[in-house]
N, C-alpha and C positions, 0 to 999 in steps of 0.2 A: 543509614543502615549499618555501616561499620561501627558507629558509635553505640548503637543499640546492641550489636553483637558483643562488643567489648564489655558493656554493662552486664549482659547475660553471662558472659564468661567469668567476670569477677564474682558475681553472685554464686555461680556454680562452684568456683574455686573455694569460696567461703563455706559453702554447704559441704563439699568434699573434705575440707580441712576439719570442719566440725565433727563429721562422722569419724574420721580417723583418730582425732585427738580424744574425743569422748570414749571411743572404743578402747584406746590404749591407756588413758589416764583417768577416766571418769569425768563426770561433769564438773565437780568442784575443783579438780586439779587441772582444769583447762582454762587458762586466762585468755581474754580477748587478744592480748598481744601475741600469744603463741598461734592462735587461729590466723591472725593477720599475717604473721611471718610465714606460716606454712602455705597460705593462699597467695603469698607474694603480693600483698597489697599493704598500704599504710593502715595503721590502726584506725585512723579517722575515716577511712573508706567504708569500714564496716557499718558505721552509723548512717551512711547514705542509704543502706539497704535494710538495716535492722535497728530497732530502738535500743536494744541492750542484749546482753547475753541470753537472757530467758527468751526473748523474742526470736533470736537467732536459732536457738535449740528447738523452740516450738515450731518455727517455720521449716526447719530442717526435717523435723519429725513428720510434719504434714506432707512435705514434698516426697520423702522416702516412702511414707505410707501410700501415697498416690501411685508411685512407681510399682510398689509391691502389689497393690490390688489390681492395677492395670495388667500386670503380668499374670496374677492369679486367675483373673476372669477372662483372659484372652481366649477366644474361641468357645467360651461357655455359651450354651444355648438354653434358654429357659424351657424349651420343649423337651429337654433331656429328662429322663426319669430322675427321681430324687437320688437314687443310688449312683446312676451314671454321672449326674451333675456333681455330686459330692466327690466321687472318685476323680473326676476331671480337675476340679478345683484343688482338692487335696494334693494331687500329684504336681500340679503347677506350683502350689505353695512350697512343697518339698523341693522342687527344682530351684525355686528362687532362693530358699534358705541355704541350700547346699552350694549353689553356684554364684550367688550374690551375697556371700557371707558377711562382707563388711556392712552393707546396708541392713541385712537381716540381723546382725549382731547389734547394730545401733537401735533398731526397732525393739529388739528383745530387752535391751537395757532400759529403754524409755517405758516399755510396758510393765517392767518389773521393779522400777524404782520411781520415786516421786519427783523426777526432774522435769516432767512435762506438766503444764497447768491443765486444769480440768476442761476448759473450753477446747483446747487443742486435742486432748484425748477423745472428747466427744466428736470432734471433727474427724479424727482418725477412724472412729467406729463407723461413721457414716459411709466411709469407703468400703466397708465390709457388707453393705446392704444386700448385694446379690446372694451372698452366703446365708445371711440371716433370713432372707426371703425363702431360700431353698429349704432351710431348716423348718421354717414355719409351715411350708407346704408339706414337708415330711411329717411334721407333727399332726397336721390335719388329716393326712392320709393314713396315720397310724404306723408309719414306718420308722419314725425317729422318736426317741423317748421324750415325753412331754415335760422336760426339765428346762431350767434357765439356759439361755444362750451362753452365759458365762461358763456354766458347767460343760456344755457341749464343746465350747472352744478350749477349755482347760484340758479336757480328756482327748479330744480329737486333733487339735492343732498344736497346742503348746508343747507336746512331746517332741515335735520337730525341732524346737529350739534346743532342747537337751541333746538331741542327736547331732545337730549342727555344731554345737560347742565341743562335743566328744570328737567329732571328725576333725574340727579345726585344731584340737590339741594333739591329734594323731593317735588317740587311744581306741578309735573305732572307725572303720571305713565302711560306708554304706555302699553296697553293690545293688544291682537290680533286684536280686532275690530278696534282700533285706528291705528294700523299699516296698516291695509287694507285701512282705510280712508286716511291715509297719502300717501300711495302708489297711490291711485286713484287721489289725488290732485297733486302729482308729475307728473304722466302720463298725466293728463289733461293739465298741465302747458306747456308741450313740444309737445304734439301731434298736428298735423296739422288739 
């Protein structure tokens, strides 16, 4: 049991080091040796868990995306109305992006640059299924614009990444009033 926990701890240390270094240096300026050093493991140890750097980043992306969506969909109930469900999910996403900014920043980099391979991106999208299902129900009920899910995501969810970066830089501080205003803007951008 202790050996298994040690293995999990090493893998988690590698994941956390990858997030920190990619956020600070970018994908290409993050060598495996730096990841190993920050995770406090030998460079050879990385290859016990990951095939190569691309595999490490892909698996980090999928792990972080799973944490993000587990957080976003916590306490979501499919019996909620479309608007209630969207508000619940949106506010959970906002909370994650503003309070788990290292993980959120990593996801934002992965979603907006070509560092993740297509199968991993598709795997990441699967994690969003409850939101996509809610939007589909909203379209069928005539409550949400009948446009591509990519457009819905771009207008309703992606602005949170911009706000997160502005807050991280210290140029803008989101308070409860502004979160409500941002939510209203997100909802009005997708409602029919």
